[in-house]
FINURO-95602 format. One record per residue (C-alpha): residue number from 0; residue in three letters; chain; x, y, z. Coordinates in pm, whole numbers. Layout:
N
R     k     r   c     east    north       up
R   NUM   ALA   A        X        Y        Z
...
This chain:
228
R     k     r   c     east    north       up
R     0   MET   A     -266    -2548     1197
R     1   ASN   A     -614    -2426     1274
R     2   ASN   A     -807    -2214     1024
R     3   MET   A     -685    -1879     1156
R     4   GLU   A     -324    -1999     1159
R     5   LEU   A     -362    -2116      800
R     6   ALA   A     -503    -1780      696
R     7   GLY   A     -207    -1602      857
R     8   ALA   A       41    -1844      701
R     9   LEU   A      -90    -1759      353
R    10   VAL   A       69    -1419      410
R    11   THR   A      382    -1511      603
R    12   ALA   A      466    -1867      497
R    13   PRO   A      239    -1990      217
R    14   ALA   A      444    -2301      142
R    15   LYS   A      402    -2414      502
R    16   ALA   A       28    -2353      481
R    17   PHE   A       -1    -2564      166
R    18   GLU   A      205    -2845      320
R    19   ASN   A      -48    -2854      602
R    20   LEU   A     -342    -2849      359
R    21   LYS   A     -194    -3133      158
R    22   GLU   A     -198    -3354      467
R    23   LYS   A     -526    -3222      611
R    24   PRO   A     -733    -3075      328
R    25   ARG   A    -1034    -2864      425
R    26   PHE   A    -1228    -2600      239
R    27   LEU   A    -1537    -2497      435
R    28   PHE   A    -1383    -2211      635
R    29   PRO   A    -1244    -2004      343
R    30   LEU   A    -1547    -2077      126
R    31   LEU   A    -1789    -1963      397
R    32   VAL   A    -1582    -1653      472
R    33   ILE   A    -1576    -1554      104
R    34   VAL   A    -1945    -1624       39
R    35   LEU   A    -2089    -1484      362
R    36   SER   A    -1877    -1169      361
R    37   THR   A    -1967    -1097       -1
R    38   VAL   A    -2337    -1161       57
R    39   ALA   A    -2335     -941      369
R    40   VAL   A    -2174     -646      191
R    41   MET   A    -2399     -678     -114
R    42   PHE   A    -2709     -699      109
R    43   TRP   A    -2593     -384      288
R    44   TYR   A    -2531     -214      -45
R    45   TYR   A    -2877     -286     -184
R    46   ARG   A    -3040     -177      142
R    47   ILE   A    -2887      171      132
R    48   VAL   A    -2839      250     -239
R    49   ASP   A    -3073      488     -418
R    50   PHE   A    -3252      216     -611
R    51   ASP   A    -3427      435     -869
R    52   TRP   A    -3097      607     -947
R    53   LEU   A    -2919      271     -974
R    54   VAL   A    -3175      118    -1210
R    55   ASP   A    -3183      429    -1427
R    56   ARG   A    -2804      420    -1447
R    57   MET   A    -2800       50    -1536
R    58   LEU   A    -3060       90    -1808
R    59   SER   A    -2902      406    -1948
R    60   ALA   A    -2581      213    -2006
R    61   ASN   A    -2761        0    -2265
R    62   PRO   A    -2758      201    -2592
R    63   ARG   A    -3001      -44    -2756
R    64   MET   A    -3289       61    -2531
R    65   ASN   A    -3499      363    -2612
R    66   GLU   A    -3674      580    -2353
R    67   GLN   A    -4002      386    -2365
R    68   GLN   A    -3823       54    -2318
R    69   ARG   A    -3630      193    -2021
R    70   GLU   A    -3949      316    -1856
R    71   ALA   A    -4115      -22    -1907
R    72   ALA   A    -3813     -204    -1766
R    73   MET   A    -3802       21    -1459
R    74   LYS   A    -4167      -60    -1379
R    75   MET   A    -4087     -433    -1385
R    76   MET   A    -3785     -402    -1154
R    77   SER   A    -3831     -384     -779
R    78   PRO   A    -3569     -351     -503
R    79   GLY   A    -3657     -694     -365
R    80   ILE   A    -3626     -874     -697
R    81   ILE   A    -3297     -707     -785
R    82   MET   A    -3146     -759     -441
R    83   TRP   A    -3237    -1124     -394
R    84   SER   A    -3158    -1225     -751
R    85   SER   A    -2819    -1056     -713
R    86   LEU   A    -2748    -1227     -380
R    87   ILE   A    -2844    -1569     -514
R    88   SER   A    -2630    -1509     -822
R    89   VAL   A    -2333    -1415     -602
R    90   VAL   A    -2358    -1738     -404
R    91   VAL   A    -2396    -1954     -715
R    92   VAL   A    -2111    -1786     -902
R    93   LEU   A    -1869    -1804     -609
R    94   VAL   A    -1938    -2171     -538
R    95   VAL   A    -1945    -2281     -903
R    96   ALA   A    -1617    -2097     -972
R    97   ARG   A    -1445    -2297     -699
R    98   VAL   A    -1588    -2627     -823
R    99   VAL   A    -1496    -2559    -1186
R   100   GLU   A    -1143    -2462    -1084
R   101   THR   A    -1118    -2783     -880
R   102   LEU   A    -1230    -2995    -1174
R   103   TYR   A     -963    -2830    -1390
R   104   TYR   A     -694    -2915    -1132
R   105   LEU   A     -820    -3272    -1114
R   106   LEU   A     -814    -3311    -1494
R   107   ALA   A     -478    -3136    -1539
R   108   GLY   A     -336    -3345    -1257
R   109   ASN   A     -443    -3667    -1427
R   110   VAL   A     -283    -3553    -1752
R   111   THR   A       46    -3447    -1589
R   112   ASN   A       60    -3733    -1336
R   113   VAL   A      -11    -3510    -1036
R   114   ARG   A     -239    -3731     -831
R   115   HIS   A     -444    -3555     -565
R   116   THR   A     -800    -3598     -452
R   117   PHE   A    -1096    -3375     -535
R   118   LEU   A    -1102    -3262     -171
R   119   GLN   A     -735    -3161     -184
R   120   TRP   A     -779    -2958     -501
R   121   LEU   A    -1096    -2799     -365
R   122   SER   A     -909    -2691      -52
R   123   LEU   A     -637    -2538     -270
R   124   SER   A     -894    -2350     -476
R   125   CYS   A    -1080    -2213     -174
R   126   TRP   A     -777    -2113       33
R   127   THR   A     -598    -1940     -254
R   128   ALA   A     -913    -1735     -316
R   129   LEU   A     -921    -1609       43
R   130   PRO   A     -735    -1279      -32
R   131   HIS   A    -1044    -1162     -219
R   132   VAL   A    -1197    -1101      124
R   133   ILE   A     -974     -792      145
R   134   GLY   A    -1162     -648     -152
R   135   THR   A    -1491     -721       23
R   136   LEU   A    -1369     -547      338
R   137   SER   A    -1271     -242      132
R   138   MET   A    -1629     -231        3
R   139   ALA   A    -1761     -237      358
R   140   VAL   A    -1533       49      459
R   141   PHE   A    -1647      248      158
R   142   LEU   A    -2014      196      242
R   143   LEU   A    -1947      294      602
R   144   THR   A    -1769      616      514
R   145   SER   A    -1961      724      203
R   146   GLY   A    -2181     1027      247
R   147   SER   A    -2401      941      -51
R   148   ASN   A    -2643      663     -134
R   149   GLN   A    -2587      703     -508
R   150   ILE   A    -2309      447     -536
R   151   SER   A    -2250      253     -856
R   152   ASN   A    -2126     -104     -867
R   153   GLU   A    -1791        2    -1011
R   154   GLU   A    -1741      264     -739
R   155   LEU   A    -1808       -4     -479
R   156   ASN   A    -1535     -229     -621
R   157   LEU   A    -1254        1     -508
R   158   LEU   A     -968     -232     -600
R   159   SER   A    -1074     -305     -958
R   160   LEU   A     -841     -200    -1237
R   161   ASN   A    -1120       -2    -1395
R   162   GLU   A    -1191      200    -1082
R   163   LEU   A     -823      259    -1003
R   164   LEU   A     -674      315    -1348
R   165   PHE   A     -897      309    -1654
R   166   HIS   A    -1233      463    -1556
R   167   ILE   A    -1417      317    -1856
R   168   PRO   A    -1788      404    -1831
R   169   ALA   A    -2054      133    -1805
R   170   GLY   A    -2116      -14    -2148
R   171   GLY   A    -1772       87    -2279
R   172   LYS   A    -1522     -153    -2432
R   173   GLY   A    -1350     -361    -2166
R   174   TYR   A    -1569     -227    -1886
R   175   VAL   A    -1679     -565    -1750
R   176   LEU   A    -1334     -722    -1786
R   177   LEU   A    -1146     -439    -1616
R   178   SER   A    -1413     -409    -1348
R   179   SER   A    -1371     -780    -1273
R   180   LEU   A     -992     -774    -1241
R   181   THR   A     -855     -633     -915
R   182   LEU   A     -519     -571     -753
R   183   LEU   A     -575     -889     -553
R   184   HIS   A     -579    -1124     -851
R   185   PRO   A     -199    -1142     -893
R   186   TRP   A     -169    -1240     -526
R   187   VAL   A     -429    -1516     -572
R   188   TRP   A     -252    -1643     -884
R   189   TRP   A       86    -1640     -711
R   190   LEU   A      -52    -1836     -415
R   191   THR   A     -189    -2094     -657
R   192   VAL   A      151    -2136     -821
R   193   VAL   A      316    -2173     -479
R   194   GLY   A       55    -2428     -377
R   195   VAL   A      104    -2638     -690
R   196   ARG   A      484    -2626     -653
R   197   THR   A      462    -2724     -286
R   198   TRP   A      237    -3018     -362
R   199   THR   A      420    -3145     -669
R   200   GLY   A      783    -3061     -592
R   201   ARG   A      827    -2965     -956
R   202   SER   A      975    -2653    -1113
R   203   TRP   A      839    -2300    -1102
R   204   LEU   A      781    -2323    -1478
R   205   PHE   A      571    -2637    -1451
R   206   SER   A      377    -2501    -1154
R   207   SER   A      311    -2172    -1332
R   208   LEU   A      191    -2344    -1648
R   209   PHE   A      -26    -2583    -1447
R   210   ALA   A     -188    -2306    -1241
R   211   LEU   A     -204    -2019    -1487
R   212   THR   A     -287    -2177    -1823
R   213   PRO   A     -667    -2153    -1777
R   214   ILE   A     -632    -1799    -1641
R   215   VAL   A     -430    -1686    -1943
R   216   LEU   A     -677    -1852    -2180
R   217   LEU   A     -980    -1710    -2000
R   218   TYR   A     -865    -1351    -1961
R   219   GLY   A     -674    -1349    -2288
R   220   GLY   A     -981    -1462    -2479
R   221   TRP   A    -1200    -1224    -2283
R   222   ALA   A     -968     -932    -2364
R   223   LEU   A     -966    -1017    -2736
R   224   TRP   A    -1345    -1022    -2738
R   225   ALA   A    -1386     -714    -2516
R   226   PHE   A    -1152     -488    -2714
R   227   LYS   A    -1224     -605    -3068
């Protein structure tokens, strides 16, 4: 399979896609698609957003800052600094997340006698994350059709649980957690379980525990801290 055929197979026949990746692991295409599409949309966002409104909104969400502190902070923040620091952060976070996930698979595989190479696990991590591009595309559509330049970060993330269901304001309990989780996450997690099962030939229970244990620990711990 070529890259486009693999992307299509993730929707129609994921097990077949993972069989192909097991024999011919590769990661650059999905990683570049995820990173470049996200950077492009965020660059577009910061070029059109009402920056003064955005900064004021961000600072107002911090109850620990008084009016004088907010005014001082606004003078230190420029569109260029905010935009480029955000874009660099996006690239670093996306790449590091894939590497950390790969290292977990490598370690868990050694413990459970599932022997695959770093390159194989990296390809699994990157390809299973590819559905997140749909969320990025939804952001692009929103920017294209929005009649206002006063767009908050949570409004931009149309598929987040917070935007769709909970509508917790910035600074509220669980805001960051629920703004980070989207409707696409269950699909990504399911693909990961399918990939592990295809590569190991073991049960659904084993594959689910292998793939989802760090996710349950991460989001479970995050939820306990966010809603305490």
